[in-house]
C-alpha positions in Angstrom: 38.6 36.1 4.3 38.4 38.7 7.1 38.5 37.3 10.7 36.7 39.8 12.9 37.3 38.0 16.2 38.6 40.0 19.2 40.5 38.2 21.9 40.6 39.6 25.4 42.6 38.5 28.5 42.4 39.4 32.2 45.2 38.1 34.5 46.8 39.0 37.8 48.0 37.9 41.1 47.0 38.5 44.7 48.7 38.2 48.1 46.6 37.2 51.1 47.2 37.2 54.8 44.8 36.2 57.5 43.7 33.8 60.1 41.6 30.7 60.4 39.4 29.6 63.2 37.6 26.2 63.4 34.2 26.3 65.1 34.0 22.6 65.2 37.1 20.3 65.3 36.1 16.7 66.0 38.0 13.5 65.3 37.4 13.6 61.5 35.5 16.8 60.9 36.5 20.5 60.8 34.2 23.4 60.2 35.5 26.9 60.3 36.0 30.4 58.8 38.9 32.3 57.5 39.2 36.1 57.4 41.9 37.4 54.9 43.3 40.7 53.9 43.9 40.9 50.1 46.4 42.9 47.9 45.5 42.3 44.2 47.2 43.3 40.9 45.2 42.9 37.7 45.9 43.6 34.1 43.2 43.4 31.4 42.8 44.0 27.7 39.1 44.6 28.1 37.9 47.9 26.8 34.8 50.1 27.6 33.5 50.6 24.0 33.7 48.6 20.9 32.4 50.2 17.7 32.5 48.5 14.3 32.4 50.8 11.3 31.4 49.0 8.1 32.7 49.6 4.6 29.6 51.7 3.6 30.5 54.3 6.3 34.3 54.3 5.8 34.8 53.6 2.1 37.4 51.0 3.1 37.2 47.4 1.8 37.0 45.9 5.4 35.2 46.8 8.6 37.2 49.1 11.0 37.0 48.5 14.7 37.2 51.5 17.1 38.2 50.3 20.6 38.2 52.8 23.5 39.3 52.3 27.0 38.4 54.8 29.7 39.6 52.8 32.7 43.2 51.9 33.3 44.4 48.5 32.0 46.4 47.8 35.2 45.0 48.2 38.7 46.1 47.6 42.3 43.5 47.0 45.0 43.2 46.3 48.7 40.3 44.3 50.1 39.1 41.4 52.2 37.8 37.9 51.9 35.6 35.7 54.1 35.9 31.9 53.6 33.8 29.2 55.1 35.3 25.7 55.0 34.5 22.1 55.9 36.9 19.2 55.9 36.4 15.5 56.5 39.4 13.3 57.2 39.1 10.2 55.0 42.0 8.1 56.3 45.5 8.5 57.5 45.7 12.3 57.2 44.0 12.5 53.8 41.0 14.9 53.7 38.2 16.0 51.4 36.4 19.3 51.8 34.5 22.3 50.4 35.1 26.0 50.5 32.6 28.9 49.9 34.0 32.4 49.9 33.5 36.0 48.8 36.0 38.7 48.2 35.7 42.4 47.7 38.2 45.2 47.1 38.7 48.9 46.7 38.0 48.7 42.9 34.5 47.6 43.6 35.0 44.1 42.4 33.2 41.3 44.2 34.4 37.8 43.5 32.5 34.7 44.7 34.6 31.5 45.1 33.4 27.9 45.5 35.7 24.9 45.5 36.3 21.3 46.4 39.6 20.5 48.2 41.4 17.2 48.4 44.7 16.9 50.2 47.0 15.4 52.8 48.0 16.9 56.2 51.7 16.6 57.1 
């Protein structure tokens, strides 16, 4: 039997450098913002066009897939990120917090980011 599934992958890495400022820094609470510069490398197997030609059009016994990529598969980009964060110290240097962020770069990508954080201050 013919398996027509198509698997795609996008992966990469990014380096960030910036600074953090806490607007509120009380006994157990911290609320602040982080501004970061971003350098990002990304590789993807995604293509721009997927066309499936069926046996009636090709006279072949199986469908033929035509995959076209117009954009490069590997890209480098510079950008920036703004993160808002809140932390609450639970006990003895352990903390729980939330982060909301947005990132944009020279490739026109905008990436929202939301997370929970749990950790220990040393």
